[in-house]
C-alpha positions as CSV (number, residue, x, y, z in Angstrom):
1,M,-21.4,188.9,117.3
2,H,-20.6,190.9,114.3
3,Q,-18.9,193.6,115.0
4,V,-18.5,196.9,112.5
5,S,-15.1,198.3,112.6
6,T,-14.3,202.4,113.3
7,S,-11.1,204.1,113.2
8,V,-12.3,206.2,116.1
9,R,-11.3,205.6,119.0
10,N,-13.5,207.3,121.6
11,P,-15.6,204.0,122.6
12,D,-18.5,206.9,124.2
13,L,-18.2,208.9,120.9
14,V,-18.9,206.0,118.6
15,A,-22.2,204.7,120.6
16,Q,-23.3,208.1,120.0
17,R,-22.8,208.3,116.6
18,R,-23.5,205.0,115.9
19,Q,-26.7,205.3,117.2
20,Q,-27.5,208.9,115.7
21,I,-26.0,207.0,112.2
22,A,-28.6,203.8,112.6
23,E,-31.1,206.5,113.0
24,A,-30.4,208.6,109.4
25,A,-29.8,205.2,108.3
26,Y,-33.4,204.3,109.2
27,A,-34.9,207.7,107.6
28,V,-33.5,206.8,103.8
29,F,-33.6,203.2,104.0
30,R,-37.4,203.4,104.5
31,E,-38.2,206.6,101.6
32,K,-36.1,204.8,99.0
33,G,-34.6,201.1,100.1
34,F,-31.2,199.9,100.9
35,K,-30.1,199.8,97.3
36,S,-31.5,203.3,96.0
37,A,-29.9,204.9,99.3
38,T,-26.4,206.7,99.0
39,V,-23.9,206.5,101.7
40,E,-23.9,210.5,100.3
41,E,-28.0,211.2,101.3
42,I,-27.5,209.8,105.0
43,A,-24.1,211.5,105.5
44,A,-26.4,214.9,104.2
45,R,-28.8,214.0,106.8
46,L,-26.5,213.7,109.6
47,R,-25.0,217.2,108.7
48,I,-21.7,215.3,108.3
49,D,-19.1,214.8,104.9
50,K,-19.0,211.6,104.0
51,A,-15.1,211.1,105.1
52,T,-16.5,211.6,108.7
53,L,-19.7,208.8,108.0
54,Y,-16.5,206.1,107.2
55,G,-14.9,206.7,110.4
56,Y,-17.5,204.5,112.1
57,M,-18.2,202.0,109.6
58,E,-16.0,200.8,106.2
59,R,-19.3,200.1,103.8
60,K,-22.7,200.8,102.8
61,E,-23.4,197.4,104.2
62,D,-22.7,198.0,108.0
63,L,-25.3,201.3,107.7
64,L,-27.9,199.3,107.4
65,Y,-26.4,196.7,110.3
66,L,-25.8,199.0,112.2
67,L,-30.0,200.1,112.0
68,F,-31.1,196.7,112.7
69,Q,-28.9,196.2,116.0
70,H,-29.9,199.7,117.1
71,Y,-33.8,198.7,116.7
72,V,-34.1,195.3,117.1
73,P,-32.6,195.1,120.8
74,L,-35.1,198.1,121.4
75,M,-38.1,196.0,120.3
76,T,-36.8,192.9,122.4
77,R,-36.5,195.2,125.3
78,R,-40.2,196.6,125.5
79,L,-41.0,192.7,125.1
80,E,-39.2,191.9,128.0
81,R,-40.5,194.6,130.5
82,V,-43.4,193.5,129.6
83,A,-43.5,189.7,130.2
84,Q,-41.4,190.8,133.6
85,S,-44.7,192.2,135.1
86,I,-47.2,189.1,134.3
87,E,-46.8,185.6,135.5
88,D,-49.5,183.7,134.2
89,P,-49.0,182.4,130.9
90,A,-51.9,182.9,129.3
91,S,-52.4,187.2,130.5
92,R,-48.7,187.3,128.9
93,V,-48.7,186.3,125.9
94,C,-52.0,188.4,125.7
95,A,-50.0,191.6,126.7
96,L,-47.4,190.5,124.6
97,I,-49.2,190.2,121.4
98,D,-51.2,193.7,122.5
99,E,-47.3,195.3,122.6
100,Q,-45.7,193.7,119.5
101,L,-49.0,195.2,117.7
102,R,-48.3,198.1,119.3
103,I,-44.8,197.8,118.0
104,V,-45.6,196.8,114.5
105,S,-48.1,199.2,114.1
106,E,-45.1,202.3,115.0
107,E,-42.6,201.1,112.8
108,P,-44.2,199.0,110.0
109,D,-41.2,199.6,107.9
110,L,-38.8,198.2,110.4
111,V,-40.3,194.8,109.5
112,L,-40.7,195.6,105.4
113,L,-36.8,196.5,105.5
114,T,-35.8,193.3,107.8
115,Y,-37.9,191.4,104.9
116,R,-36.5,192.8,101.8
117,E,-32.9,194.3,103.2
118,L,-31.2,191.5,105.0
119,R,-30.3,189.5,102.1
120,Y,-28.1,192.5,100.9
121,L,-26.0,191.8,104.7
122,H,-22.5,188.9,104.4
123,H,-23.2,185.9,105.9
124,E,-21.9,186.6,109.3
125,A,-23.9,190.1,109.6
126,I,-27.2,188.6,108.8
127,G,-26.0,185.4,111.5
128,S,-25.7,187.9,114.1
129,V,-29.1,190.0,113.2
130,L,-30.8,186.7,112.7
131,D,-29.7,186.3,116.9
132,M,-30.9,189.5,117.2
133,I,-34.2,188.2,116.4
134,R,-34.5,185.1,118.1
135,A,-33.8,187.2,121.1
136,N,-36.8,188.9,120.1
137,R,-38.8,185.8,119.6
138,A,-37.5,184.3,123.3
139,P,-40.6,186.5,125.7
140,F,-43.1,184.7,123.4
141,E,-41.9,181.2,123.6
142,T,-40.3,181.2,127.5
143,A,-44.4,182.5,128.0
144,I,-46.1,179.6,125.9
145,R,-43.8,176.8,127.3
146,D,-44.6,177.9,130.5
147,G,-48.2,177.4,129.7
148,V,-47.5,174.4,128.6
149,A,-46.0,173.4,131.4
150,A,-48.7,174.8,133.7
151,G,-51.2,172.9,132.0
152,V,-52.8,176.2,130.4
153,F,-51.8,175.0,126.7
154,R,-52.1,171.8,125.5
155,A,-48.8,169.7,124.6
156,L,-47.1,171.3,121.7
157,E,-44.0,172.8,120.2
158,P,-43.1,176.2,121.7
159,A,-40.9,177.1,118.7
160,I,-43.4,176.2,115.9
161,A,-46.2,177.9,117.7
162,T,-44.2,181.2,118.7
163,H,-43.6,181.5,114.8
164,A,-47.2,180.5,113.8
165,L,-48.1,183.6,116.5
166,L,-45.6,185.7,115.0
167,S,-47.0,185.5,112.0
168,M,-49.8,186.6,112.0
169,L,-48.3,189.3,114.4
170,Y,-45.8,190.8,111.8
171,M,-49.5,190.6,109.1
172,L,-50.0,194.1,110.0
173,A,-46.9,195.8,108.1
174,P,-46.9,194.4,104.5
175,Q,-51.2,194.3,105.2
176,A,-51.3,198.0,106.6
177,W,-52.7,199.7,104.1
178,D,-55.8,197.7,104.4
179,L,-55.5,196.2,108.1
180,Q,-55.4,199.8,109.5
181,R,-59.1,200.6,109.1
182,F,-60.1,197.8,112.0
183,G,-57.7,199.6,113.8
184,V,-54.8,198.1,116.0
185,D,-57.2,196.3,119.0
186,A,-59.2,194.5,117.1
187,I,-56.7,193.0,115.2
188,A,-55.1,191.9,118.2
189,D,-58.2,190.5,119.6
190,E,-59.1,188.4,116.9
191,V,-55.3,187.1,117.2
192,K,-55.9,186.3,120.3
193,R,-59.3,184.2,119.3
194,L,-57.5,182.8,116.8
195,F,-54.6,181.9,118.9
196,F,-56.1,180.5,121.9
197,R,-58.5,178.5,120.2
198,G,-55.9,176.2,118.4
199,V,-53.5,176.7,121.9
200,T,-56.2,175.7,124.0
201,P,-56.6,172.2,126.1
202,E,-59.4,170.3,124.3
203,R,-62.2,168.9,126.8
204,P,-62.8,165.0,127.3
205,K,-65.6,164.1,125.1
206,R,-68.1,162.7,127.5
């Protein structure tokens, strides 16, 4: 996992400040984008000077990484809590679809920042963020694999099916300007119909 350097020796203070930094960076980057935003603007939002901010990171790119490091695991934990409470694979997938769409509808800018701004990180940091995203996909992939093993879903590759499903779920972020008129529940119902139509085993013809 990529580590952001700090000159502050108190680990509890670093954790607290970096959460605040991530929240401030998100607020600024969602408004202006990574390229247009400045370190000074983020420091001003935190009501600290730029020198103090640089005590918790080395470069502007670190702010973007800290943003992902804070928010992506929060989404993953929400999905894991949902998955842990449901044994039946099909019901689990339905609940995960509902939760993922709630997350995307609450934070569409986070999805867009991931797609648009991730390229500004250096190679090691990108790899760490991608690892976080893989962990975010894991509850879906596990549920689909369990469904295949139980015969609820047809024989398929769970990783590919997960990518296809999440592609539908993430569509809410870039298309929110148009899809919001339908509502999250209606979108979730349609995604479930499309997904289960594709993964349900075919009945033998008589």
